[in-house]
C-alpha positions as CSV (number, residue, x, y, z in Angstrom):
1,X,-7.5,-22.7,-3.6
2,X,-10.8,-24.0,-4.8
3,X,-13.9,-22.8,-3.7
4,X,-16.7,-24.4,-5.6
5,X,-15.3,-23.7,-9.2
6,X,-12.4,-20.7,-8.2
7,X,-9.7,-22.3,-9.1
8,X,-7.2,-19.7,-7.5
9,X,-5.8,-16.4,-8.2
10,X,-4.1,-15.1,-11.4
11,X,-1.7,-12.7,-11.1
12,X,0.1,-10.7,-13.6
13,X,2.9,-8.4,-13.4
14,X,4.4,-5.5,-16.0
15,X,7.4,-4.4,-15.0
16,X,9.0,-7.1,-12.7
17,X,11.1,-9.9,-14.4
18,X,10.4,-12.3,-11.5
19,X,7.4,-13.0,-8.8
20,X,8.0,-14.8,-5.7
21,X,5.2,-16.8,-3.9
22,X,5.1,-17.5,-0.3
23,X,1.8,-19.8,0.6
24,X,0.9,-20.0,4.2
25,X,-2.2,-21.8,5.4
26,X,-3.1,-20.7,9.2
27,X,0.5,-19.2,9.2
28,X,2.1,-22.7,8.6
29,X,3.9,-22.7,5.1
30,X,2.1,-25.3,2.9
31,X,4.5,-28.0,1.3
32,X,5.1,-27.8,-2.4
33,X,2.7,-31.1,-3.2
34,X,0.0,-29.1,-2.4
35,X,0.9,-26.1,-4.6
36,X,-0.4,-26.2,-8.2
37,X,1.1,-23.8,-10.7
38,X,-0.3,-23.4,-14.3
39,X,-3.0,-24.9,-16.3
40,X,-1.4,-28.3,-16.2
41,X,-1.1,-28.2,-12.0
42,X,2.9,-28.7,-12.1
43,X,4.2,-28.5,-8.3
44,X,6.7,-26.1,-7.6
45,X,10.1,-27.8,-6.3
46,X,9.9,-25.9,-2.9
47,X,8.0,-23.2,-1.5
48,X,8.7,-20.1,-1.4
49,X,8.7,-20.2,-5.4
50,X,9.9,-17.7,-7.7
51,X,8.4,-17.5,-11.6
52,X,10.6,-15.6,-14.0
53,X,8.3,-13.4,-16.8
54,X,8.3,-15.0,-20.2
55,X,9.5,-12.8,-22.9
């Protein structure tokens, strides 16, 4: 999401080793090519996506 300079949410986990994200707009799943992850804006291979915590 991008609302005039707000580039999206930031998430931080402390105890979890993975983080799963389901993205919906108006109740409909958003396609992976509309989801951007990380500073480089990579698209996930699928949605929902699971991010593994870095050591």
